C-alpha positions in Angstrom: -88.4 -3.3 30.4 -91.5 -1.2 30.8 -91.5 2.2 29.3 -91.1 5.2 31.6 -94.3 6.6 33.0 -95.4 9.9 31.7 -96.9 12.7 33.9 -100.6 13.3 33.4 -99.9 16.8 32.2 -96.8 18.7 31.0 -97.1 22.1 32.5 -95.5 25.1 30.9 -94.6 26.7 34.3 -94.7 26.2 38.0 -98.1 27.8 38.4 -99.7 25.6 35.8 -98.2 22.6 37.6 -99.5 23.5 41.0 -103.0 24.2 39.6 -103.1 20.8 37.8 -101.9 19.0 40.9 -104.7 20.7 43.0 -107.3 19.7 40.4 -106.1 16.2 39.7 -104.3 14.9 42.9 -105.1 11.2 42.3 -103.5 11.3 38.8 -100.4 12.9 40.2 -100.2 10.5 43.1 -100.5 7.6 40.6 -97.8 9.1 38.5 -95.4 9.6 41.5 -96.0 6.0 42.6 -95.4 4.7 39.1 -92.2 6.7 38.5 -90.9 5.7 41.9 -91.5 2.0 41.1 -89.9 2.5 37.6 -86.8 4.1 39.1 -86.4 1.2 41.5 -86.5 -1.2 38.5 -84.0 0.9 36.6 -81.7 1.0 39.6 -81.9 -2.8 39.9 -81.3 -3.2 36.1 -78.2 -1.0 36.4 -76.9 -3.1 39.3 -77.5 -6.3 37.4 -75.8 -4.8 34.3 -72.8 -3.7 36.2 -72.5 -7.1 37.8 -72.7 -8.8 34.4 -70.1 -6.4 33.0 -67.7 -7.0 35.9 -68.1 -10.8 35.4 -67.5 -10.4 31.7 -64.3 -8.4 32.4 -63.1 -11.1 34.8 -63.9 -13.8 32.2 -62.1 -11.9 29.5 -59.0 -11.4 31.7 -58.9 -15.2 32.4 -59.3 -16.0 28.7 -56.5 -13.7 27.8 -54.2 -15.2 30.5 -55.1 -18.7 29.1 -54.3 -17.5 25.6 -51.0 -16.2 26.7 -50.1 -19.5 28.4 -51.1 -21.5 25.4 -49.0 -19.3 23.1 -46.0 -19.7 25.3 -46.5 -23.5 25.4 -46.7 -23.6 21.6 -43.6 -21.4 21.2 -41.5 -23.8 23.4 
């Protein structure tokens, strides 16, 4: 996964931020676009990970049920 985009400038306060945005609007627009795209990718990654986790839990439950059935068969 791509690393998180960094802002063009890390302002110390709100005034410094606004000044930098006024002076370098294209850089800030690029950053906002990149961070938005990055957050979409992260959201999709989280959805995929949750789906995989849910499937793994279902698989695990099925394997445990099969294990219990096999143990009962061996015990009888």
